[in-house]
C-alpha positions in Angstrom: -97.7 152.2 -183.9 -101.1 153.6 -183.0 -103.8 153.5 -186.0 -103.1 157.3 -186.5 -99.7 156.3 -187.5 -100.0 153.5 -189.8 -100.1 153.6 -193.5 -102.6 150.9 -194.8 -101.8 149.7 -198.3 -101.2 146.4 -200.1 -97.9 146.1 -201.5 -97.2 143.6 -204.3 -93.6 142.3 -204.4 -92.8 141.1 -207.8 -90.2 138.6 -207.5 -89.5 138.2 -210.7 -90.7 136.6 -214.0 -88.2 133.3 -214.5 -86.0 131.2 -212.3 -82.1 131.9 -212.3 -80.4 129.3 -211.8 -76.5 129.6 -210.7 -75.2 126.6 -213.0 -71.7 125.9 -213.0 -71.5 125.7 -216.8 -67.7 124.7 -216.5 -67.6 123.4 -220.1 -69.4 123.2 -223.5 -69.6 119.7 -223.0 -71.2 120.0 -219.7 -73.8 122.0 -220.9 -77.4 120.8 -220.0 -78.9 122.2 -222.7 -77.2 119.9 -224.8 -78.7 116.5 -225.3 -76.9 113.6 -223.1 -76.5 109.7 -223.6 -79.3 108.0 -221.1 -77.8 107.5 -217.5 -77.5 103.9 -218.4 -74.8 104.4 -221.2 -72.9 107.5 -219.2 -70.4 105.1 -218.0 -68.8 104.5 -221.6 -69.0 108.8 -222.3 -65.3 110.1 -222.8 -64.0 113.3 -220.8 -62.2 115.6 -222.5 -60.8 117.8 -219.6 -57.4 116.4 -219.4 -57.3 114.2 -216.0 -61.0 114.6 -215.5 -61.7 110.9 -217.4 -59.3 109.3 -214.8 -60.9 111.0 -211.9 -64.4 110.3 -213.0 -63.2 106.9 -213.8 -61.9 106.0 -210.0 -64.9 108.1 -208.9 -67.2 105.5 -210.3 -65.4 102.6 -208.4 -65.1 104.6 -205.0 -66.2 108.0 -204.6 -63.5 108.5 -202.4 -60.8 107.8 -205.1 -62.1 110.4 -207.2 -61.8 112.7 -204.1 -58.3 111.7 -203.8 -57.1 112.1 -207.3 -58.6 115.9 -207.4 -56.8 116.2 -204.2 -53.4 115.0 -205.5 -53.7 116.2 -209.1 -55.3 119.7 -209.2 -54.0 122.7 -207.6 -56.0 124.1 -204.7 -58.1 126.8 -206.8 -58.9 123.9 -209.0 -60.6 121.3 -206.3 -63.9 122.6 -205.8 -64.6 122.8 -209.7 -62.9 119.4 -210.1 -65.5 118.1 -207.1 -68.1 120.0 -209.3 -67.2 117.8 -212.3 -66.8 114.7 -210.4 -70.0 115.2 -208.8 -72.4 116.2 -211.7 -71.1 113.0 -213.6 -71.6 110.3 -211.1 -75.1 112.0 -209.9 -76.2 111.9 -213.5 -75.4 107.8 -213.2 -76.5 107.1 -209.2 -79.1 108.7 -207.9 -77.4 107.7 -203.9 -74.6 110.4 -204.2 -76.7 113.1 -204.5 -77.0 114.0 -200.5 -72.9 114.2 -201.2 -73.5 117.3 -203.0 -74.1 118.4 -199.5 -71.3 117.4 -197.6 -68.8 118.3 -200.9 -69.9 121.6 -202.0 -70.4 124.6 -200.4 -73.7 125.6 -199.6 -73.7 129.5 -200.1 -72.5 130.4 -204.0 -68.9 130.8 -204.1 -66.9 132.0 -207.0 -64.7 129.5 -209.4 -61.6 130.7 -211.0 -63.8 130.9 -214.3 -66.0 133.4 -212.9 -69.3 131.0 -212.5 -70.8 130.6 -209.0 -71.6 127.1 -207.6 -73.4 125.8 -204.5 -75.2 122.7 -203.2 -78.4 124.1 -204.0 -77.7 124.7 -207.5 -76.1 121.6 -208.2 -78.7 119.9 -206.7 -81.1 121.7 -209.5 -79.2 121.0 -212.4 -79.4 116.9 -211.5 -83.0 117.4 -211.0 -83.4 118.9 -214.6 -81.1 115.9 -216.1 -82.8 113.2 -214.4 -86.4 114.6 -215.3 -85.6 114.7 -218.7 -84.0 111.4 -219.1 -85.8 109.5 -216.1 -88.2 111.0 -213.8 -89.9 108.4 -212.4 -86.4 106.9 -210.9 -85.8 110.5 -209.2 -89.3 110.9 -208.3 -89.4 107.3 -206.4 -85.9 108.6 -204.9 -86.8 111.4 -203.4 -90.0 109.9 -201.8 -88.1 107.4 -200.1 -85.3 109.5 -198.9 -85.2 110.1 -194.8 -87.1 113.0 -193.5 -83.5 114.7 -193.2 -81.7 117.8 -194.9 -80.7 116.2 -198.5 -84.9 115.7 -198.5 -86.0 119.1 -197.8 -83.0 120.2 -200.7 -83.8 118.3 -203.1 -87.7 118.0 -203.2 -88.0 122.0 -204.1 -85.5 121.7 -206.6 -87.2 118.4 -207.7 -90.2 120.4 -208.1 -89.3 122.9 -209.8 -88.1 120.9 -212.5 -91.3 118.6 -212.7 -93.5 121.8 -212.8 -90.9 123.3 -215.9 -91.3 119.5 -217.9 -95.4 120.1 -217.1 -95.8 117.4 -214.3 -97.0 119.5 -211.8 -99.6 117.0 -210.1 -96.4 115.5 -209.4 -94.6 118.4 -208.1 -97.2 119.4 -205.7 -97.3 115.9 -204.6 -93.6 116.1 -203.7 -94.2 119.3 -201.8 -96.6 118.1 -199.5 -94.1 115.1 -198.4 -92.0 118.0 -197.1 -94.0 118.3 -194.1 -93.9 119.9 -191.7 -91.0 121.5 -193.3 -92.1 124.4 -195.7 -91.0 125.5 -198.8 -89.6 128.8 -199.2 -91.5 131.5 -200.6 -89.0 131.9 -203.8 -89.3 128.1 -204.2 -93.1 129.0 -204.5 -92.7 131.7 -206.6 -90.5 129.6 -209.0 -93.2 127.0 -209.3 -96.1 128.9 -210.0 -93.7 131.2 -212.5 -92.8 127.8 -214.4 -96.2 126.3 -214.4 -97.2 124.9 -218.0 -100.6 123.9 -217.7 -103.2 125.2 -220.2 -105.9 125.4 -217.8 -104.6 127.8 -214.6 -107.2 126.0 -212.6 -104.7 123.5 -211.0 -102.3 126.2 -210.2 -104.9 128.1 -208.7 -106.5 125.9 -206.9 -103.1 124.4 -205.5 -102.1 128.2 -204.4 -105.3 128.4 -202.5 -104.8 125.2 -200.8 -101.2 126.5 -199.1 -101.6 127.5 -195.8 -99.6 130.3 -193.4 -99.0 134.0 -195.1 -97.0 132.2 -198.2 -100.5 131.9 -199.6 -101.5 135.5 -199.4 -97.8 136.6 -200.6 -98.5 134.2 -203.7 -101.8 135.4 -204.5 -99.8 138.6 -205.1 -96.8 137.7 -206.5 -98.9 136.2 -209.2 -101.1 139.0 -209.7 -97.8 141.3 -210.1 -96.7 138.5 -212.8 -100.0 138.8 -215.0 -100.2 142.8 -214.5 -97.0 142.7 -215.9 -97.7 140.3 -218.7 -100.8 141.9 -219.4 -102.4 138.7 -219.0 -106.1 139.9 -218.6 -107.7 136.5 -218.4 -105.4 134.9 -216.1 -105.7 137.9 -213.4 -109.3 137.8 -213.6 -109.8 134.1 -213.2 -106.8 134.5 -210.5 -109.4 136.6 -208.5 -111.9 134.3 -208.3 -109.6 132.0 -206.1 -108.1 134.4 -204.0 -108.9 135.0 -200.4 -110.7 137.9 -198.7 -107.6 139.8 -197.6 -105.9 140.2 -200.8 -108.7 140.5 -203.5 -108.7 144.1 -203.3 -104.8 144.4 -204.1 -105.5 142.2 -206.9 -108.6 143.9 -208.1 -106.3 146.8 -207.9 -103.6 145.4 -210.2 -106.4 144.5 -212.3 -106.9 148.2 -212.8 -103.2 149.2 -212.8 -102.5 146.6 -215.8 -106.0 147.9 -217.5 -105.3 151.4 -217.7 -101.9 150.7 -219.0 -103.3 148.9 -222.1 -106.7 150.5 -222.8 -105.3 154.4 -222.2 -108.8 156.9 -222.4 -110.7 153.4 -222.8 -109.9 152.6 -219.5 -113.0 153.5 -217.6 -115.5 151.9 -220.5 -113.4 148.8 -220.0 -114.3 149.1 -215.9 -117.2 149.4 -216.5 -118.1 146.4 -219.2 -116.4 144.3 -216.0 -118.6 141.7 -214.2 -117.9 142.7 -210.9 -119.6 144.2 -207.7 -119.5 147.7 -207.4 -117.4 147.8 -204.2 -115.1 145.1 -206.1 -115.3 147.7 -209.3 -114.4 150.7 -207.1 -110.9 148.8 -206.3 -110.4 148.3 -210.0 -110.8 152.3 -210.4 -108.6 152.7 -207.6 -105.9 150.8 -209.2 -106.3 152.4 -212.7 -105.6 155.9 -211.1 -102.0 155.2 -211.1 -102.2 155.0 -214.9 -105.3 157.1 -216.5 -104.6 160.5 -218.0 -105.4 163.9 -215.9 -108.5 164.3 -217.2 -109.6 161.1 -216.0 -108.6 161.5 -212.5 -111.4 163.1 -211.0 -114.3 161.1 -212.2 -112.9 158.1 -211.1 -112.0 159.0 -207.6 -116.0 160.2 -207.8 -116.7 156.9 -208.4 -114.9 155.3 -205.9 -116.3 157.3 -203.1 -119.8 156.5 -204.2 -119.4 152.8 -204.5 -115.7 151.6 -202.4 -115.4 150.5 -199.1 -113.3 152.6 -197.1 -110.0 149.9 -198.0 -110.8 151.5 -201.7 -111.3 155.3 -201.1 -108.2 155.1 -199.0 -106.3 153.7 -201.7 -107.5 156.1 -204.3 -107.0 158.8 -202.5 -103.5 158.1 -201.8 -103.0 158.1 -205.2 -105.1 161.0 -205.8 -103.1 162.8 -203.3 -99.7 162.1 -205.1 -100.8 162.9 -208.2 -102.4 166.2 -207.7 -99.5 167.1 -205.3 -97.1 167.0 -208.4 -99.8 169.3 -210.4 -100.9 171.6 -207.6 -99.7 171.8 -204.2 -102.7 173.8 -203.3 -105.5 172.3 -205.0 -103.5 169.2 -203.1 -103.9 171.0 -199.6 -107.2 171.9 -199.9 -108.6 168.5 -200.9 -106.9 166.7 -198.1 -108.8 169.5 -195.8 -111.9 168.7 -197.1 -111.8 164.7 -197.5 -114.6 163.1 -195.0 -113.5 162.2 -191.5 -113.0 158.4 -191.9 -110.1 159.3 -194.5 -109.0 162.9 -193.1 -106.1 161.2 -190.6 -105.1 159.2 -193.5 -105.2 162.1 -195.9 -102.9 164.3 -193.9 -100.4 161.4 -193.8 -100.4 160.8 -197.6 -99.9 164.7 -198.0 -96.9 164.9 -195.5 -94.7 161.7 -196.6 -95.3 163.6 -200.7 -94.4 166.6 -199.3 -91.3 165.4 -197.2 -89.7 163.5 -200.7 -89.8 166.6 -202.7 -89.3 169.4 -200.3 -88.8 168.3 -196.7 -88.4 172.0 -195.6 -91.6 172.8 -196.7 -93.3 169.9 -195.2 -92.3 171.2 -191.8 -93.2 174.4 -191.9 -96.6 173.6 -193.2 -97.1 170.6 -189.8 -95.8 173.4 -187.6 -98.3 176.2 -189.3 -101.2 174.0 -188.5 -103.3 174.9 -185.4 -102.2 173.1 -182.4 -104.0 169.8 -182.2 -104.8 166.4 -183.5 -103.8 167.5 -186.9 -100.5 169.0 -186.2 -99.6 166.5 -183.8 -100.6 163.7 -186.6 -98.5 165.9 -189.3 -95.5 166.2 -187.0 -95.3 162.4 -186.4 -95.4 161.2 -189.5 -92.8 163.7 -190.7 -90.7 162.9 -187.4 -91.2 159.2 -188.4 -89.5 159.7 -191.8 -86.9 162.0 -190.6 -85.8 159.5 -188.4 -84.3 157.3 -191.2 -81.7 159.6 -191.7 -81.7 162.1 -189.1 -82.8 160.5 -185.8 -81.2 163.4 -183.4 -83.0 165.8 -185.3 -86.0 164.1 -184.9 -86.1 163.5 -181.6 -85.8 167.2 -181.2 -88.8 168.1 -183.2 -90.4 165.2 -181.5 -90.7 167.5 -178.7 -93.3 169.9 -180.1 -95.9 167.4 -180.3 -98.4 168.3 -177.8 -100.5 164.9 -177.5 -98.4 163.1 -174.7 -99.5 159.4 -176.1 -98.3 160.2 -179.6 -95.1 161.9 -178.5 -94.4 159.0 -175.9 -94.8 156.4 -179.2 -92.6 158.8 -181.6 -89.8 158.5 -179.1 -90.0 155.1 -178.4 -89.3 154.4 -181.8 -87.0 156.8 -182.4 -85.1 155.0 -179.4 -84.0 152.3 -181.7 -82.6 154.7 -184.5 
């Protein structure tokens, strides 16, 4: 896509505010929320699920015997649940059996007859939680000494989550460092960040800043969304100080969005009281535009255009056009035509997008009625892009009305894959 057709925006994806673990919870007496005896005394535990006691007793002697018992004493639909109970009991006693989960349990979530799901990953998380509660040093040492293969790559992220939740963040990050060159997923990193229990988030933010690759900016934006939803102004402001330049505008705008929700009519005064440079304050104002009352919009937009860089102005224009279009379509059109040259193309793009969403026929009529030239070609190309997602055939027909040969070729190439 050419610059005339790119939409430059910062999108913050909220991944969720807590970790959802797919634990089987196959029986009340197997619930990890209940108190358990120490691992060293588990061999004397009575199992109250029919043949489970004999199954686990055989498994303690030899895992193969426990598995053979399952094959001979359980129906086909009950065997997976039995393997789960066997491995759970044995892995609470013997760390060296943890890799067997990968061999004996499905890698993808699989439904059991009781409606719960199970997979090797969630079971590994469950066992990690158990050992961190009872003998954390033992499982940490075991994880560190595992060969650099699949069991280690699966165990360490889950163990890091358990350690973070137990307020052992330094152990968690040290273990994650031992995964190199493998990298934990964004989902794992987000879970760890969400479970951080330290009173001072400096340790967390320093660790996030030390990450490399694209997960670092993504995780900063995730944290910004999280703190914004929690209305945690202190953490959000502190996060800004650690954030790389490429995501600072997005975090500043999240601060503005949060401030507008919390302070309402006092938003402008609050923003003025913050200790930020004018260009940073412009991004906060741009973010606040999404939530302030209508009578605050114009002064805020004017302030952004007076102090902000192109990025802040573009963000403010995007929100202003959307809000103004819903109130007075003709005023929105007039404003788009009057914006400074460096925002003119973006303003046309935003207008067509908003118009298309509420009145596609009206948006097309406006675009086709423009004088032939760059504005008309741009408006038509944006419309065709949007239409191509649902009606690529008609979009190709409309693309033929674009005069600029380069833009037409680019649009048609985009539609070819539709």
